[in-house]
KEZASE-953354 format. One record per residue: x, y, z of N, C-alpha, C in turn; residue in one letter. Coordinates in steps of 0.1 Angstrom, whole numbers, plus 5000, padded with zeros to 4 digits. Example, Ala and Ser with C-alpha at 12.3 -4.5 7.8 and 13.67 -1.06 7.14 Angstrom:
BEGIN
513249435078512349555078513249675078A 512849785071513749895071512950005079S 
END
This chain:
BEGIN
296173265641295073265650295473345663M 294473425668294673495681293673445691R 294173435704293273395715293273515725I 292073555732291973665742291373615755N 291873655771291073595783289873695786V 288673655784287473735788286973695801L 286973785810286273755823284873835821I 283873755820282473825819282073865833K 282173985836281774045849281174175845V 280674255847280374375840281774435840K 283875445794284875505802284775655800S 284975785796284675925798285876005796T 285776145796286876225795287876205807P 289176205805290076175815291076285817V 291476315829292576405832293676325839N 294876365837295976295844296576385855I 296776335867297476405877298876345878C 299876415875301276375877301876465888V 302176405899302676485911301776605913N 300576585914299476675918299076775907S 299776765895299376855884298376785876K 297176835874296176765866295976835852I 296076755842295876805828294876715821T 294076785813292876715807293376625795A 292676515794292776435782291476455774L 291576465761290476505753289676375749Q 288376395748287476285743286876205753G 285876135750285176045760285475895757G 285075815766285275675765284275615755S 284675525746283675465737282975345744P 283275325757282775195763281575225772H 281075345773279975375782280375455794G 279475535800279875625810280375555823N 279775435826280175365838281375275836Q 281675235824282675135820283975205817I 284975165825286375215822287175095817M 287775105805288575005800290075035802R 290774945808292174955811292974855804L 294174895800295174795796296174795807F 296474675812297474655822298474545818L 299674565822300674455820301674455831C 302474345832303474335842304674415839G 305874345840307174415840307574455826D 307874575824308574625812309974645815L 310874555811312274555814313074595801M 312974725798313474775785314874825786T 315574785797316974825798317874705793G 319174725796320174625793320174585779R 319874455775319974415761319074485752G 317874515756316874585748317374735745I 317874795755318474925754319574935743D 320274825742321474815732320974815718Q 319774775715319374765701318674895696I 318474985706317875115702318975205695M 318475315689319375405682320275475692S 319775505704320675565714320675465726R 321775445732321875345743322975385753H 322875315764323875345775325075265772C 326175295779327375215778326975075781D 327474975773326974835775327674775787P 328674835793329274765805328274745816E 328174625821327374585832328174515843I 327574495854328374455866327774325872H 327574225864326974105868328073995870E 327773895878328873795880329173715867P 328273695858328473605847328473685833Y 328273815834328073885821328674035824M 329474075815330174205816329674305806R 328874265796328374355786326874325784S 326074425783324674415779324574355766A 325574375757325474315744325474155744L 325974105755325973965757324573905757G 323573975762322173935762321573945748Y 322074035740321674045726322173915719V 323473885721324073775715323373645719G 322973625731322273505735320873495728L 320173605727318873595720319073565705A 320173615699320473595685320773445683E 321473385692321773245691320573155691Q 319473205698318273125698317373155686R 317273285682316173335673316673385660S 317973415659318473475646318873625649G 319273685638319773825639318673925643T 319074005653318174115658318574245652I 317674325646318174445640318674545650P 319474645646319974745655319374875651R 319474975660318975115658317475105654S 316775015662315374995659314475115662V 313375135656312475245659311875225673P 311275325679310775315693309675215695P 308875185684307775095685308174945683D 309474925680309874785675309474675686Y 309874705698309674595709308174565710V 307274655707305874625709305274535699W 305874525687305474435677303974435674G 303374315675301974295672301074355683D 301674375695300774425706300274565703A 301074645696300574785693299174785687L 298974715676297674715669296674645678A 296974545685296074475693295474565704D 296374645710295974735721295174845715I 295574905704294875015698293474985694D 293274865689291974825684290974815695V 291474785707290574775719290274905726R 290975015721290675145726290575165741K 291675125748291575135763291575285767P 290875315777290875455782292275495788D 292875395794294175415801295075295799L 296375315798297375215797298375225808R 298375125817299175125829300175005830I 301375035832302474935832303374945844V 304074835847305074835857306474855849N 307074975850308274995844309474955853L 310174845849311174795858312574815852E 312874935850314174975846314375125849T 315575165853315975305855316175365842S 315675495840315875565828316975665831I 318175625828319375715831320575665823T 321475755821322875715816323875765826D 323475785838324375835849324275735861R 324875785871324775705884325775595885G 325775525896326575415899325775295902S 326175175898325275055900325175015915P 324074985919323874935933324474795934E 325074765945325674635947324674515949P 323874485938322874385939322874285928K 323974285920324074175911323574195897G 322374255896321774285883321274425883I 321574505873321274645873320674685859N 319474725858318774765846318774915844Y 319074955832318875095828318675105813R 317975215809317875245795318175395793M 318675425781319075565778317775655779H 317875775784316675865785316075885771P 316775885760316175895747315175785744A 315375675751314475555748313175565755N 312875665762311575685768310575695756V 311075715744310175715732309475585730A 310075475735309375345733308175335742C 308075415752306775425760305775505753L 306275615747305375705740304775635727A 305575535722305175465710303775395711A 303575355724302275285726301375365736T 301775485737300875585745300575535759R 301675495766301475465780301075585788I 300075565796299575675805300175685818D 300575565824301075565838302075455839C 303275495845304275395848304375375863C 304075255868304275225882305775205884V 306375265894307875255896308275195909L 307275145917307675085930308074935927A 309274915925309774775922311274765925N 311874655922313174625926314274655916N 313974735905314974775896314974925893H 314074995898313975135895315175215902I 315675155913316775215920318175155917G 318275075906319475005903320675095901D 320475225897321575315895321475435905W 321075395917321075495928320075605927G 320075695936319075805936319175895924T 320375905918320475975905319675915895V 319675775894318875705884317375725887G 316975725900315575755903315175885898V 315875995902315476125898315476145883T 316476085876316476095861315276025855D 314875915861313675845857312475935858T 312275995870311176085873311176195863L 312276255860312376365851311976325837D 312576215832312276165819310776135817S 310176075826308676045825307876175825L 308276265834307476385835307576465822Q 308776475816308976535803308176475792K 307976345793307176265783305776265786A 305376335797303976345801303276215804K 304076125811303675995815303476005831V 302275975836302075975850302875875857A 303175905870304075825878303275785891I 303475655895302975615908304075525915A 304275545928305175455935306575495937G 306975615932308275665934308175815934A 309175885940309176035940310476085946G 310476215946311676285951311776285967V 310676245973310676225988309576135991D 309376106004308376006008306976046005D 306676176006305376226003304976205988D 305976245979305776225965305676075961A 306375995968306375845965304975785968A 304375835979303075785983301975835975R 302175945968301076015960300575925949R 299275915947298775845936298875925923P 298875845912298575905899297075925898A 296576035894295176065893294676095879I 293676015875293076035862291676085864F 291376205861290076265863289176235851D 288076165854287076125844285876205843R 285976335848284876425848283676375857G 282476375852281276335859281376195864R 282176105858282275965862283375935872D 283876045879284776025889286276015884G 287075975893288575965890289075825892R 290075795885290875665888292075715896L 292375655907293575675915294375555914L 295675575911296575455910297675475921V 297575385931298575375942299475255939F 300775275942301775165940302675155951A 302975025954303874985965304774865961Y 305874855966306774735965306874675979A 307074535979307274465991308574395990L 309274366002310574306002310474165995P 309374095995309273965989309573965974S 309574075968309974085954311474115952S 312174115963313674145962313974295963G 312974375966313174525967313874555980T 315074625979315774655992314974766000P 314874736013314274836022314874966022L 316274966019316975096019316575186007A 315775135998315375215986314075295990W 313575286001312375356005312675506005A 311775585999311875725999311875786013A 312575886015312675956028312276096028G 312376166039311976306040312676386030R 313976366028314676446018315476346008H 314876226006315676125998314676075988R 315076075975314376015964314275865966P 313175805962313075655964311675615960G 311375495965310075425962309175415974I 307975375971306975355981306975205985N 307375185998307575046003306575016014L 306174886014305474826026306374726031L 306374706045307374616051306874466049N 305574446049305174306047303674306044S 303074206038301674196035300874156048P 300774246057300174216070299074326073D 298374306084297274396087297774536089R 298974556095299474696096299674766083E 300274686073300474746060299174776053S 298174686055296874706049296174836055A 296474856068295974976074296675106068G 297975086065298675206059298075236045Q 297875126037297275146024295875216025V 295075166035293775226037293875376040A 294775416049294975556052295475636040R 296375586033296875656021295675676011D 294875576009293775596000292775696005I 292475686018291475776024291875916023A 293175946023293676086022293376146009A 293176065999292976115985291676085979W 290975985984289675945978288576045980R 287776065969286576135969285476045965K 284176085968283076005964283075985949P 282875865944282875835930284175795924G 285275795932286575755927286675605926D 287475555917287875415916289375405919T 289775305926291075285931291775165925V 292875175919293775065914294975065923L 295174945929296374925937297374835930L 298574885928299574815920300674765930S 300974635931301874585940302974495934L 304174525937305274445932305674355944H 305274225942305374135954305673995949W 306173915958306373775955307573735947G 307873605946309073565938308873565923P 309973545916309973555902309373425895N 309573315902309173185896308273105905W 307273035899306372955907304973005907G 303972905909302572945908301872955921Y 302572935932301972945945301573085948G 300473095955299973225960300173215975I 300973295981301173295995299873336002A 299573266013298273286020298273436025E 299473486029299573626034299173716023A 299573686010299273775999297773775996H 297173655997295673645994294973716005R 295373696017294673766029294773916027S 295973966024296174106022295374166011F 295274086000294474135988292974145993A 292474046000291074056005290874176014H 291874196023291774306033291674436026Q 292474466016292474596010291274616002V 290674505996289374525989288274545999I 288274476010287174486020287274616028E 288474646032288574756042289074886036E 289874886026290375006019289575036007A 288674946003287774955991288574975978E 289674895977290374885965289474815954V 289474875942288674815931289374715923D 290674745920291474665911292874645917I 293274515918294674495923295474435912L 296574515909297474495897298774445903H 298974305904300174255909301174215899G 302474225903303574185894304774155902H 305774095895307074045900307373915894S 306273825894306473695887306873715873S 307873635868308273645854307273575844H 306273515849305273445841303973475847H 302873465840301473495845301173385856P 300473435867299973345877298473375879I 297873315889296373315890295773455891A 294473455886293573565888292473525897I 292073615906290873595914289973705913E 288673685914287673795915287073785928V 287273885937286773885951285773995952H 284573965955283474065957283374155944R 283574095933283474165920284674245917G 285774235925286974315923288074215918R 288774245907289774155901291074175909P 291674055911292974045917293873975907I 294774045901295773985892297073965901L 297273845906298273815916299673845909Y 299873805897301073835890300873835875G 301073945869300773955854301873895846C 303073865852304173815844304873925836G 306073905832306873995824306074025811D 306274145805305674175792306774195782F 307874265785308974285777310274265785I 311174185780312474165787313474115777N 314774095782315874055773316273915777D 315373825782315673695787315673585776Y 315473625764315173535753316173425752E 317473455754318473345752318973285765G 318373315776318773265789318073135791I 318773025794318172895797317672885811G 316872775813316372755826314872795827G 314172735837312772765840311872745828N 312272655819311372625807309972585810E 309872515822308472465825307472585827E 307972705829307072815830306872895817Y 307472845806307372915793307573065794R 308773115799308973255801308973335788P 308973265776308873335764307473385760D 306473335768305073365765304573475775L 303973585770303573695778302073715776M 301473785786300073825785299973975788L 299174045780298674175784297174165787G 296674255796295374235801294474365798Y 293374335792292374445789291174415798V 290874505807289674475816288674595815L 287474555815286374645816285774655830D 285874765836285474785850284274875851Y 283174825857281974905859282174965872D 282175105872282475175885281275155895T 280175105891279075085900278974945904A 279374845896279074705898280374615898H 281474665895282674585895283074535882G 283874435881284474385869283374325860L 283474365847282574315837283274215827R 284474245824285174155814286674175816A 287374065814288874075814289373985802L 290074045794290673975782292173975783E 292773865781294173845782294773825768A 295673905763296173895750297573825750L 297773715744298973635745299973675734P 301273675738302373705729303573605731Y 304373595721305673525723306773635720R 307773635729308873735727309873665718L 310173725707311073665697311873785691R 313173775691314073885686313774015693K 313474005707313174115715311874195710F 310974125704309774185699308574095702R 307374155706306174085709305474035696L 305273905694304573855682303473765687E 302473755678301373665681301873525681R 301573445691302073315692301273215684P 301773095681300972995674299872945683P 298872885677297672835685298072745696A 299072655694299472565704299972635717T 300672745715301172825726299972885734D 299072935726297872995732297072895740V 296972775735296272665742297072635755E 298372635754299172605766298872705777W 298872835773298672945783297272925789L 296272895781294872885786294772765795A 295472655792295372535801296072565814A 297172635814297972665826297172765835R 296672865829295872965837294572905842L 293972815834292772745838293072665851D 294172595851294572515862294772605875R 295472715873295772805884294572885889E 293672925881292472995885291372905891C 291472775888290472685893290372685908A 291472715915291472715930290572825935R 290272925927289373035931287973025925F 287772905918286472885913286272945899G 287372985892287273045879287772955868H 287372965856287872885845288372985834R 289372935827289973005816289772925803V 289272995793289072935780289673015769E 289972955757290273035745288973085739T 289073195732287773255727287573225712T 288573175705288473155691288973285683G 289273385691289773515685291273535688R 291873435693293273455696293573505710G 292573515719292673555732292173455742S 292273485755291773395766290573465773L 289673375779288573435786288473365800A 288373455810288273405824286773395827L 286273285830284773265832284573235847L 283473285852283173255866281673255869R 
END
């Protein structure tokens, strides 16, 4: 049985801009000229243990207080779930999600990539450092990712060399980038998807210190790094508004991707909610794509604009790590939303998965019901309800 989250609220040829270079995507949207269908998810943590089961992988040595080899995380997962295959194909980790995403025919697929793509560099002194071998960028191509958001607290885990290697790998793979760059101008630059007569989608990305992102990772005039905001306050909202205004044209749609907040817990900081409302009302953000929480948290629809406060992890190597069981960190959600460029959100469907043997699989009905009940509880504070659809997904009603 599969369950999906539908938010009943109310896409076209697309071009991608990667660092100001625009290239055309062929074909029109099957969803109607004003409707743009997006697939969004939270953190893709394809380094460390997951990197080790790929056919090419980095040196397994890691520099954590309690683990010295990335293979240790593979071993923990195998203790829980059984033998994990090695030298897996690039699409292995996506499991059942591949077909589920494909059948929904999203116009664009946007993810938060939370690992450095490099086999070089030195680990930052921060306790946990993620990286995957450059050859494994193929796992992103396997599901045809269009845009990787890079403003987060792991993209700089292997220094500026790791940042530039990540940028190079994604550009070679023709994946658009938002939130990091070779300097501060490039890091602020949005990914641009040109939809022809139906306008463009602009993807802006920022990290905030509340996610554990070091301020020292901010890109500088001659320094590679990420796009950072100091705090979710009015000054930062003004900065976002200015950045958007510098690029926005009539008819454009804006997606703002934010890496913010703690890893665990369902609370929404009042400063975060106020900031989300400000950027919708004053910067005219259309979609807010939040991440950092390791599990899904509340969704709000404000003035017809969706706010995903925390999408939760989508792929990681935490399978055998104990603790935080009350959040069910083995359960993931991917989000498919239909956005009407004239009237706002039309529908939002959440696709549930269980991570087992480092692979996304459709969960049993009891797990889907658990996710629906938990999200229903969290979204109720904003006047929304979450229900199962009978098709294996969840629906947000309002």
